[in-house]
N, C-alpha and C positions, 0 to 999 in steps of 0.2 A: 938511671934508675928506673924513672917511669916507664919508658920504653921497654925495658926487661920485663917489669912487672906485667904490662898490658899483654907482651908478647907470651908470657907464662900462661896469664888468665885465659887468653884465646886459645892457647894449645890444649888446656885442660878443658875447655867448654867443647872443643871439637871431639874429643875422646867420647866413645860410646858408652852408656851406662852398663854397669854391670850386668850379665844375663841371669835373670831370676832363675833360682835353682828349683828344679821340679820337686813338687810335694813328695816325699818318700813314705809318709804316714800310710799304712795299710787301710784299704778301702774297706767299708762295712755298709752293705745295704740292710735297710730297715722296712720291712712290709708292715702295713698299718691299716687301721679303720678310718674311713673318710666319711661316714653317714651314720646317723644315729639309729641303732637297730634295738632288737627287742633286749640285747644282753650287752650292748655298749653304746656309750655316746662318741662316736667316732668325730675327731677334730682335727684329722690330719690333710694334707693336700694330694697326697698320694705316696710314691716310694721315694725314699730319701736315701740319698748317697752321703755317706758320712767318712770323716777321716778318723782314725784311732791313735790318739797319742799313746805310745807304747811305754812312757814312762809314768804317766798318771792316769791312764784307763779312760780319759776323758774322750767322748764322741763330740765332733763337731760337724754339723750339717752343712754341705757345700753345694747341694744340689736337690732338686725336687722334681719328680718326674709326675705329672698331672694327666689328665685324661683317662684315669682308670679308677673304678669306684672298689673301696673296700680291698686293697691288695693285701689281705691278711697274712698270706703265706706266700713265700718266694724260693726259688732255688737258684743257684749258679750252675752251668753246665761243666762238665768235667774238664773241657778244654779252655774255660775261662772267658769264651767269647760272648756267651749268651746268658741272659736272666730270664727265667720264666715265672710268672706270678699268675695266681689265682684272682678272680674278680666275684667275691664272695657276694652273690645276689641270686635272684630266681625266685621261683614260687609264686609268681603273679601271672594274670592272663597276658598282660603286656610283655613281661620278659619271663617265660617260664623255666629259662636256665642261667645259671651263671655263666662265666666264660674263663678262658685260658689265654695269657697273654704271652707273646714272645718279643723280646727286646735285644737288640745287638748293644753289647758293652763297648762304649766308646773312650775315647782317653778320658782319664780322670774320673772314670766311673759314670760318666753321662750316659742315659740310656735313650736309644732310638728304637722306637716301636716297629716291629716287623709285620706281625698280623695277630689276629685275635680269632679264636674258635670256641663255638659254644662247649659247656661243660658235660651237656646232656644230663644234668643233675642240679639239684637244689643247694646252694650254699657250699660251692667247693671250697675246701678248708686245708688242703695240703697237696702240694706239688713236688715232684722230684723226677730225676733222670735215671734210666738204668745206667750201668758202669760204662757202657760205651758212648753214652750221649746221644745214642740214635733214635730213643723213644723217651717220650715224656709220660708220666704216670700220674694221676689225679684222682682224688678221693673227694666224692660229694656227701658231705654230712647229712643235708637234709633228706636225701632219696635214698641214702645207704647203698650207692653204687660207686662203682671204680671204673676209670676209662684211660685208654691209651691213645697217643698220638705220635706219629712219625715226626722226625727232624730232618729236614732238608739240608742241602750242603750250605746254603746261606742262614741256617737257623730257622728259617719259616716252618711253621707247623702244618702237617697236613690236616685234614678232617680226622676225626676219631676213627681208630682202626679198629677198636673193640670196646663195648661197654658190658661190664658184669653186674648183675643185680645180686647183693647180698640177701641171703634168706633171713626170716623170722618176722616178727609183727613190727617192730620198729628197729629197722637196721641203721645205723649211723656211722657210716664209714668216716674215719677220722685220719688215717695215714695210710700211704702206700708208698715203699721204698724197696731197693734191691738189696738182698744178701751180698756180704763182702766178696764173696766167691763167685758171684753172678749165677748160682745154680737156680734161683728162684726170686719172685716178687712177693712181699710180704704185705698184707694189707690188715690194718687193725680196725676192727669194728666195735665202737664203744656199746651199741645197742644190742647187738648180737652176742656179745661175751665172748668174741672169737678173734683169732688171729688166722687170717687164710693165707695158704701158700699157693702161689701160682708158677706155672712154667710160662715163659715169655718166649713166644715162637719168634723167628725171623722175620715173620709178617706182621708182628707186633700184637698178634692174638694172644688171649690169655686162656690158660687151662687150669683149672683148680686141681692141685694134686693132695691136698690134706689141710688139715687145721689144728689149732690147740686151743682148748676152752679155759676161761678162767671162771671164777666162782660166780655163780648168778648174781647179777647185779653190781659186779665189780666195776663196770665200765672201762674198759681198757681203751687207753688213749693214744699213747706213743710208745715206742721202743726203740732201744739202740743196741747195736751188737759191739761184743767187747773187740777192740781193735787189736788187743795183744793176744786173745785166746780164741782161735777159730771154734766156731759151734756154742759160744756162750753168748746169751744175750739177756736183757733186762727189760721190762715191760712195766709201765707206771699206769695204774688204775685210777681213775677220774674220779668215780662216784665213792668207793669205799677207802681211798686214799691209802693204797698200798703199792709197793714195789715187788714184784716177782722176780725170781732170778732163775733160769733155765739153761739146760745143756741140751744140745743135739748132737747125737753120736753119729759115727760113720754109717750106720744103718737108717738113719733117718729118724729114730726115737727120740721123742724130745721129753724130758724130764726135769720137773720143777724141783729145784735144789734148795730154794729158801722164799721167804715172803716176809716182809716187814712193814710195819706202818711208816707214813711219811711224817707223823705228827708227834709232838711231845705227848706223854701220857696224861696231863693234865689239861689238854687243850679240848674244850668241848665246844665251841663255837662251829659255825659252817664252814667248810674248806671243800674245795675240789681241786684235783692235782692237773696238771697241765703237760709238762715236758721233761725228758730224760735224756742224759748224755754221759757217756763214759770219758773220764780223763784218758789222754793220748796212751798213757802207760798202763792202762786198763786196770789198775789197782783201786782206783776210787770211781765212785758213781754218784751222780747229782740228779735231783728232781726238784720240780718247783711246786710250791704249794699256794693256790689262791684261795685268801681267806686268813690263813696263817700268815702269809705274805712272807714266805721264805724260801731258801733253798735247803734242803736236806741233803747231807753229806754222809756217805757209807764207804767204808772199808770193804774191799772185795777180796775174799780168800778164793783165788781161782783155782787151788787144788780141789776144794770141796764145794764151791759156790755158795759158801756162806757170806751173809751180809752182817756188818757191824756197824750200828749207829755211831757216827762221829761228831755230827754238829747239825743245829738249826740255826742258819743265819739269816737276819731279816734283809729283804731286798730294798728296804728303804723307799718302797712305794707300793701300791696297790694292784693287786691282781696280775703277779708276773705270769707272762705265757712262756713263749720260746726263749731260751738263752743260748748263748754261745760260748763256747770254750774255744780259745785260740789254738792252732796247731801246734804251737811251742808249749802249750800246757800251762802257761803263766798267767793267764788272765780269764776270768768270767764274767761276762757281760748278761745282765738280766734285763728284759724288757717288760717294765711296769705299764701294762695298758691302761689302767684307769687313772693313774697319777700323772701320766705322760712324761716318764722320764727312763733313762736305761742307768742302771746301777752297775759299777765296776767293782771287782773283788781281785785281788790278788791270791793266787793258789801257790801254797805252801808244797812243793813237789814231793817232798818227803813224808807229810802228813796227809796232804789232800785238803787241808783246812782252808776256809776262805777268810780273807781280812779286809774289810771295805777300803776303798782307795779314795775316799774324799767324796764329795757332793755330787749326786747324780747329775748326769746330762739331760737337758730337756730335750724330748724328741716328742711330738705331739702322737698319742693313741699307738704306742709301738707294740707289734705283736710278734715279728719275726725278723731275726737278725742273721745274716749270712756275710760270711768274709769272701773278698774276692781273692 
């Protein structure tokens, strides 16, 4: 019996250990602040790679990409191979500009730096690509200008192909992104109270084609296009805390259809708005309030463009910046910059309403969330 026992034991010992199963949880990248600046006490180490638990909404940090200061805003290329990040700096004699950095996305969301280019402006605060992924689009907040870069076959950035200065006494370019039909690139300027539309040439050059103005002092910050209704889009105004809803017709005429406050009527304290996104079904619209520290939820009547206030839901943290709605429309993740956490909410697909999904996940000074 002893011989049989030891023979079986030896056979068991020779067997290889089970192969670890790959982590199937979705990857979420988090852009952050790493330095103490005038408006934030950055405590992060760089760009975080996280895994999202789609059962609980919890984020788990699995990697950190260092060597970049204040990667406050990031984007993933259309082919999911590359990530581009701003380095929100500049404005000093030693470092007059910020920069934009290109990374290759490796296995498990690990980032490998490819190259870095100057932003040709102060405090770059938003980065995106055109629909083809051939160009990177950058907005510089401090100098109120926008820039474009070419993307080479290996994801490497060319030097800037075009820099355009917005007009006005104090332009603050806050966002630059392509229209869903690829017809133009839109740039939101908080200081100019305008959204500028550009044609983007095959050479990466920008040509201004028009603009839409908000109320004076509204401070437009971010916009989003309705994914279900071509020509409809929404704009969130940072300063006067409103959301405007628009329609662009076939002739290019833009009409404002509605405008609502982002705040409860009885809220009198300081607030500023940050980000705005549609639900994938186009029936619901969400915006972030810093001060009230909430996500505002609206229903959208796509036939008339009318908005209906549904909910103000606490973000369970301080100064919510960018937030992410997952492509399946089931989750909203809000980056609470000043409390160092990311809160998860379940979305009711029938009503658009948010329900907190437990304790927020700890992530240092989070600003921008992008899913791979």
